[in-house]
C-alpha positions, -999 to +999 in steps of 0.1 A: +000+000+000+013+034-010+009+066+011-007+093-009-009+130+000-046+129+011-040+099+034-008+115+048-027+147+056-054+127+075-028+107+095-008+139+103-040+156+115-047+127+139-012+130+154-013+168+156-047+167+173-030+153+204-006+182+208-026+203+231-052+178+244-046+165+280-077+143+284-089+116+279-058+099+292-050+063+304-018+068+324-007+032+331+013+047+360+018+026+392+018+049+421+037+042+453+025+071+474-001+099+473+025+126+461+028+108+428-007+116+417-005+144+391-018+156+357-007+137+326+014+167+314+035+164+346+037+127+349+046+118+313+055+150+293+069+130+264+035+113+259+013+142+268-017+147+246-022+110+237-046+085+252-016+063+263+021+058+255+013+033+228-008+060+209+021+084+214+046+060+198+023+053+168+016+091+164+053+099+164+061+071+139+032+082+116+043+118+117+079+108+108+067+087+079+045+115+066+073+140+068+097+117+051+073+109+022+061+144+017+090+166+028+084+191-001+049+198+012+063+209+045+086+237+032+059+264+032+049+255+067+084+258+080+092+292+066+107+314+092+113+285+116+145+266+121+144+229+127+166+215+154+165+179+139+185+171+108 
């Protein structure tokens, strides 16, 4: 199966929808004491915005695949911004 621009756009939109959304969230966090209870943004900042860590991993992989396949489409969106990743 080949990834076309329309499908890549839909997949990227799914991943980007998680960026600022904190809930719903399934933490999967084993707590040892009351002080460990906190919001998802504080407990797992790398996975913040996704339902669980598994969704975060798939969203990241999907985003990377879309960027790699359609890098030319991203140039207008990056104008004026420098990317730290090369």
